[in-house]
N, C-alpha and C positions, 0 to 999 in steps of 0.2 A: 632845864629836859637833857638830858643825855641824847647820844644820839642810837644808844643801842634801844631805850625806852620811844624815843622817835618813830625808830624800823618796825617799833612794836605795834607802838597805836596806830602809824602803816596798817603793817597786814592785821591789825585786827578791824582792823574798816575795809582795807579790800575782802578780808573772809567774813564780812559782817556784808557788802554791796556785793558778792559775791552767793552769796546763805538772802542773802533778801533776790537776786533777779533769781536763784534756783523756786527758793518757794514759789514767785512771781509767776514763772515758766512753769511750776508741779500745777497752781491754781487755773492757770492757764490752760495746761492740757484736758484738767479734772474740766475744767468746764463745756471746756470745744467736748470734751468727752459726752457730758454732761443732755448736753446740746441736742450731737446728735443718737445721744437714745433716748431721747425723748421726741426727737423724729421721729424717729424707726418705731417705739408705744405709737406714738398718735398716730403714723400710718396703719400700722392693723388695724387702730383702733379704728378709725373708718370706715378700711375694709370689712371688719368680722363682726361689729357692733349690733347689729341687725342680725348673724348669723345665731349668734351667741344669745339675745333677749328670744330671737324666737325658740332655740332650741332647751329653752328655762322654762319657757311656755309652753314647750311638749313633754316635760316630764316634771308640771302639775303648780308650776310656781304663779304664784298672781301675776301680775303687770306690774304692780312698781317694785315689789321683793325678784324680783326678776329684772327691774332696771338696775339695784341696791346694787343686784350681781354681778350684774353686768359687768360695772366700773369697781370691783371689789375681785373682780380677776385679771383687771390691765393695770389694779395696781398692786397688785403679784406679780403680775408678767413683768415689771418695771421695777417691783423690788430685787428677784429673783438675776433680772439682766443687771443693776446696779451690782451687784455684791460677785458679779464675773463670772456667775454661770454662762454656759455652751447652751442656746434654744436652734437645736436642728430644725424643729420642724415647727415653728412658732403656732404654726395654725394648729394641731394635730397637739400641742401643749396646752394651747387656750383652752379646746375642748375640754380636757379630760378636768383643767383645774374648774373647769366651767360644771362638768359632770357631778363631778364628786361634789362641789361646794356647795352647787342646787340639791342636791340631795339634802344635805346636811338642814337647809331653811327650809326645806320639804317638811321635812320631818317638823322642826319647832312649827311650823301652819297649817298642822297638820287639825287643830283646833277652830280655826277658822273655816269659813263656809270655798267651796271652791270658785274657781270663778264660771262668771253663768257664758256659755256660750252664744245664748241667743239673745241675751242684755246686749251684745256686740252687734249680732245681725238685726237690729231694730234701731241703733243708732247708726249705721252707713245708710250713708245719704237714700229718697227712694229715687228710683226710676221712676222715668216717665213711660216706659211699658205694665204695666202693675201684669197683667197676666206675666211674662218674659220674666217679670220679678220673679211672680212664684214660682215657676218652674226651675229657675234657677235656685230658686231657697231651698222648694222639694230634694232637689241635687247635691248638695250642698250637707242637707239635714242628714241624705241618706251615707252619702261621701264621708262624717262627721266620727256618726254610727258605725260605720263599716273603720276607721281610724281607732277609733273610741275603742272596738271591741280587740284588737291587737292588742298579741302583751308588751308588757314596757318593756322587753328587749326588744322586740319588731320592731318599736315605734323607734327608738333613741338608733337603735340601728337603720332604719330610714332616713329619721332625723339629719345626723350622722353622714349620710352616703348621700342623700340628696347636698352637702353641703359640700361634695367633691372628696370626703377623706375617703381614700380606699379603702380595705376589709383591714391590714394588716393596723392599718391609723383607728379604725376604728375597735375594732378588735382589743387597744393596748385601750385606747380612752374609756372603755366599757370592764375591761379585764378577763372577757375571754379569747379564744382562738379566733383567728380569720376566719376555719369551716365553720365554726360557729354563728356567725356573722355571716355568711353565704348562706347557709341551711336558715336561719330569722327573717334576711333578707326573700329568700325567695320565698317561706309561707303567704308573709306580708303581702309583696304581690300577685301573686296568685289570689290572696282573700280579696285586696285589691276589684282586680281585675274584674271577677263577679259579681261585685256594683254596681262596678261602672258600667259593664252588660248589660245586668237585669234594663 
């Protein structure tokens, strides 16, 4: 083998090692980024999953469907972040996606029986004071009926506000203006106060 051939072989081996090192560094960076991304989504999941689940129940999803929807929302969050898209307000994004996805799921389950709130109340462990339990149950039933009497938009605005979202974020999630959010909330709170004061 001539000197020129040996030089080419050394150059190829060096380039091959360099390319392999570069590939390895790239893979490690990707893995580190992927781990950080998984950690971020896992943290958001821990912080928000129960809130998202409760919200999905308020828009009419059955508990098993709501649980599946929560998982779908966070899978979509992971996929979106993995694509490199920037999400400035992750909590607002999560609720907006949950809202839109939840409405689609609710439309599919329309033919099923709605979730029975009385069944849930019967499954709760009995208290030692039956008289107090009866008073509490009557109060809860009145409040439940008052909440059920709210319009869909009032319920959604109220729940999202209770979750800490600001008026513009709620408006963005529901596709309405911040002033409309304020009006829906004012009416909902007024109605619920009347029930509380009865």
